[in-house]
C-alpha positions in Angstrom: 226.6 220.8 158.0 224.1 223.5 157.0 226.7 225.1 154.7 228.2 221.9 153.2 225.3 219.5 153.1 222.2 221.8 152.8 224.0 224.4 150.7 223.1 227.4 153.0 225.0 230.5 151.9 226.8 232.8 154.3 224.1 235.4 154.1 221.4 232.8 154.9 223.4 231.5 157.9 224.0 235.0 159.1 220.2 235.6 159.0 219.5 232.3 160.7 221.9 232.8 163.6 221.5 236.6 163.9 225.2 237.2 163.2 227.1 239.0 160.5 228.4 237.3 157.4 231.9 238.0 158.5 231.4 236.3 161.8 229.9 233.2 160.1 232.8 233.1 157.6 235.3 233.3 160.5 233.5 230.5 162.3 233.5 228.2 159.2 237.2 228.9 158.5 238.0 228.0 162.2 236.3 224.6 161.5 238.4 224.1 158.4 235.6 224.7 155.9 236.5 226.0 152.5 234.1 228.9 152.3 235.4 230.1 148.9 234.0 227.1 147.2 230.3 227.4 146.4 228.5 224.8 148.5 226.8 222.0 146.6 223.8 220.6 148.4 223.3 216.9 148.7 220.7 215.1 146.6 218.3 215.4 149.5 219.9 218.2 151.5 217.2 218.8 154.0 216.9 215.1 155.0 220.7 214.7 155.2 221.0 217.9 157.3 218.2 216.8 159.6 219.8 213.4 160.1 223.2 214.8 160.9 221.8 217.4 163.3 219.7 214.7 165.0 222.9 212.6 165.4 224.4 215.5 167.4 221.7 214.8 170.1 219.6 217.8 169.1 215.9 217.4 169.8 213.4 217.0 166.9 212.0 220.4 167.9 215.5 222.0 167.5 216.2 220.2 164.3 212.9 221.3 162.8 213.5 224.9 163.8 216.9 225.0 162.3 215.6 223.6 159.0 212.4 225.7 158.9 209.9 222.9 159.7 207.5 222.1 162.4 208.0 219.3 164.9 205.6 217.0 163.1 207.1 217.6 159.6 210.7 217.2 160.9 209.7 213.9 162.7 208.1 212.6 159.5 211.2 213.4 157.4 213.4 211.6 159.9 211.2 208.6 160.0 211.1 208.5 156.2 214.9 208.4 156.1 214.9 205.4 158.4 216.3 207.3 161.4 215.8 205.4 164.7 214.3 208.0 167.0 215.6 208.2 170.5 213.5 207.3 173.5 213.5 209.3 176.7 216.5 207.9 178.4 218.2 208.6 181.8 220.6 211.0 180.2 217.8 213.2 178.9 215.9 213.0 182.2 218.9 214.6 183.9 218.7 217.6 181.6 215.2 218.5 182.9 214.3 219.1 186.5 211.4 216.6 186.3 210.3 216.9 190.0 210.0 220.7 189.6 208.2 220.2 186.3 205.7 217.9 188.0 205.1 220.3 190.8 204.7 223.3 188.4 202.1 221.3 186.5 200.2 220.2 189.6 200.2 223.7 190.9 198.0 224.7 187.9 200.4 226.0 185.3 199.8 225.1 181.7 202.2 222.8 179.8 203.5 225.8 177.8 204.1 227.8 181.0 205.9 224.9 182.6 208.1 224.7 179.6 208.9 228.4 179.7 209.7 228.2 183.4 212.2 225.4 182.8 213.4 226.7 179.4 212.3 223.7 177.5 209.9 223.2 174.6 206.2 222.4 175.3 206.7 219.1 173.5 209.6 218.1 175.8 207.6 219.2 178.9 204.6 217.1 177.7 206.8 214.0 177.1 208.4 214.3 180.5 205.1 214.7 182.3 203.6 211.7 180.5 206.8 209.6 181.3 206.4 210.7 185.0 202.8 209.5 185.0 201.3 212.9 185.4 197.8 213.5 184.0 197.6 216.3 181.4 194.4 217.4 183.0 195.1 217.7 186.7 192.4 218.3 189.2 192.4 221.9 190.5 194.4 222.2 193.7 192.8 223.7 196.8 194.9 225.9 199.0 193.9 227.0 202.5 194.9 230.3 203.9 196.9 229.9 207.2 195.5 231.5 210.4 198.6 233.7 210.7 200.9 234.9 207.9 204.0 232.6 207.3 207.5 234.2 207.5 209.3 235.4 204.4 211.5 232.3 204.3 208.4 230.2 203.5 207.7 232.3 200.4 211.2 231.4 199.0 210.9 227.8 200.0 207.6 227.3 198.4 208.7 229.0 195.2 211.8 226.7 195.0 209.6 223.7 195.5 207.8 224.7 192.2 204.6 226.3 193.5 203.0 229.0 191.4 203.3 232.5 192.7 199.5 232.8 193.2 199.5 229.6 195.2 202.5 230.8 197.2 200.4 233.9 198.1 197.5 231.7 199.3 199.7 229.2 201.2 201.6 231.9 203.1 198.8 234.3 203.6 200.8 237.1 202.1 200.0 239.7 199.4 201.2 239.5 195.8 203.5 242.5 196.3 205.0 240.9 199.4 205.7 237.6 197.6 207.3 239.4 194.7 209.5 241.5 197.0 210.8 238.5 198.8 211.5 236.6 195.6 213.5 239.6 194.3 215.5 239.9 197.6 216.3 236.2 197.3 217.5 236.7 193.7 214.7 234.6 192.3 212.8 235.6 189.1 209.9 237.8 190.1 208.2 240.9 188.7 208.4 243.6 191.4 205.8 246.3 191.2 204.6 248.9 193.7 201.4 248.4 195.7 198.4 249.2 193.4 196.9 251.3 196.2 200.2 253.1 196.8 200.1 252.1 200.5 203.2 252.0 202.6 202.7 249.2 205.1 205.0 250.7 207.8 203.0 254.0 207.7 199.7 252.1 207.8 200.8 250.2 210.9 202.1 253.4 212.5 198.8 255.1 212.0 196.9 252.2 213.4 199.1 252.0 216.5 198.4 255.7 217.2 194.6 255.5 216.5 193.8 251.9 217.3 191.1 252.1 214.7 191.0 250.5 211.2 188.4 252.9 210.1 190.5 256.0 211.1 193.5 254.4 209.3 191.3 253.9 206.2 190.0 257.5 206.4 193.5 258.9 206.6 194.9 256.9 203.7 191.8 257.1 201.6 191.4 253.3 201.2 188.8 250.9 202.3 188.6 249.4 205.8 188.9 245.9 204.4 192.2 246.9 202.7 193.5 248.2 206.0 192.6 245.0 207.8 194.3 242.8 205.1 197.5 244.7 205.4 197.5 244.7 209.2 197.0 240.9 209.0 199.9 240.6 206.5 202.2 242.7 208.8 201.3 240.5 211.8 199.8 243.5 213.7 197.4 242.5 216.5 194.1 244.2 216.8 194.2 247.0 219.5 191.5 248.2 221.8 193.5 251.4 222.8 196.4 253.2 221.2 199.8 251.6 221.8 201.5 253.6 224.7 204.9 253.5 223.0 203.6 254.6 219.6 205.1 257.9 218.2 202.5 260.4 217.0 202.2 260.4 213.2 201.7 263.6 211.3 200.1 263.2 207.9 198.5 266.5 206.8 196.1 266.7 203.9 194.6 269.6 202.1 190.8 269.5 202.1 188.3 271.9 200.7 187.5 273.6 204.0 191.2 274.2 204.7 191.5 276.0 201.4 188.5 278.1 202.4 190.2 278.8 205.7 193.3 280.1 204.0 191.2 282.4 201.7 189.3 283.8 204.7 192.6 284.5 206.6 194.2 286.1 203.6 191.2 288.4 203.0 191.1 289.3 206.7 194.8 290.2 206.5 194.0 292.6 203.7 191.5 294.4 206.0 188.2 293.0 204.8 185.4 292.7 207.3 183.6 289.4 208.1 180.5 290.4 206.2 182.5 291.3 203.1 184.4 288.0 203.2 181.2 286.0 203.6 179.6 287.8 200.7 182.7 287.3 198.5 183.0 283.6 199.3 179.3 282.9 199.6 179.5 281.4 203.0 177.7 282.3 206.3 179.2 285.0 208.4 179.2 282.6 211.3 181.6 280.4 209.4 183.9 283.3 208.8 183.9 284.3 212.5 184.6 280.6 213.5 187.7 280.5 211.3 188.9 283.8 212.6 188.5 282.6 216.2 190.8 279.6 215.4 193.6 281.8 214.1 193.2 284.4 216.9 192.7 282.0 219.8 195.5 282.1 222.4 195.6 278.2 222.3 195.7 277.7 218.5 195.9 273.9 218.8 192.8 273.7 221.0 190.9 275.9 218.7 191.9 273.9 215.6 190.9 270.6 217.3 187.5 272.0 218.1 187.1 273.4 214.6 188.1 270.2 212.9 185.6 268.3 215.0 182.8 270.7 213.8 183.9 269.8 210.2 183.1 266.1 210.9 186.6 264.7 211.5 186.8 261.9 214.1 189.3 262.3 217.0 191.6 259.7 215.5 191.8 261.5 212.2 192.3 264.8 214.0 195.3 263.3 215.9 196.9 262.0 212.7 196.3 265.2 210.6 197.7 267.4 213.4 200.5 265.0 214.6 199.1 264.8 218.1 198.5 262.0 220.6 195.0 260.7 220.5 194.5 261.1 224.3 195.3 264.8 224.0 192.7 265.3 221.3 190.1 263.4 223.4 191.0 265.5 226.5 190.3 268.7 224.6 187.1 267.5 223.1 185.9 266.2 226.5 186.8 269.5 228.2 184.9 271.7 225.8 182.1 269.4 224.6 181.2 267.4 227.7 178.4 269.8 228.8 175.3 269.5 226.6 174.2 272.6 224.9 171.3 274.4 226.6 168.2 273.8 224.4 165.8 276.6 223.5 162.7 276.4 225.7 159.5 275.6 224.0 157.1 278.5 223.5 154.0 278.3 225.8 150.8 277.7 223.9 148.6 280.8 223.7 145.8 281.0 226.3 142.3 280.8 225.2 
């Protein structure tokens, strides 16, 4: 119809349908169209073409797009030609998942977003919503977070019922990354991206089970305590008062500034430098140099390192995770060597008169 009635050339049709001129020519020949004859447009080619396209049950949006007009202009042309416009009938209702469209709209999505989700135009989405008695300005929905996270199957079920991903997250008590992963595993459309904090939930739970402290877990992973509590809640991990007895020790070493200083001191000592020379070169107290050397020369290297790490401000839980030890072993060492209070220096007697 575009070729015969509207006079569209092969090149114009190729550009319109994003095909080559040869493919357009072959398609026309297959329909019995004489492509060698120059098409002669009708007296009012656009109106005739629109009318014929509309008779093929195409929507007004589609007819206007094919002919290069907006919805309003295409509708006016059709009305001026005396075309009886179709009403929303049962056959058209079956083409659109109206219940899902209504749920998407009530979940807070815009009409345009609802249309994109169902692969229909915004005009069609608007008409279906009005026909279903849905207000175009819905009241904002209020979603309450459950006391415990819902299973992964609830994520998929809510999504299939038409709820927005943000609302699925609130209704299930799960994170955005968890929702996206479950949708991807179920083959549903979802944008999967890694955790913005780069946190592995399994590792986080393993650390917590070894340390029984959200603060220690946060210190080891360099995130906030609130982020740790949120991920523990999402993973269904109960709060612990003591480390889990069946937890396997976790070893997560990390290079910190004082460790680099340790390595430099040991390297200089191996080259034969004295403690005073090392202290002067690194601009640290001689006592610090001697303390590091005691760690690497101690017969029980593990005990010495535990004590040294404690002097550097690390908590027992952090020491256990950094060294890959059980927390009770670290606490035993600290209790054995630090249980006795240091002897304080006696006060000087006041001078006699």
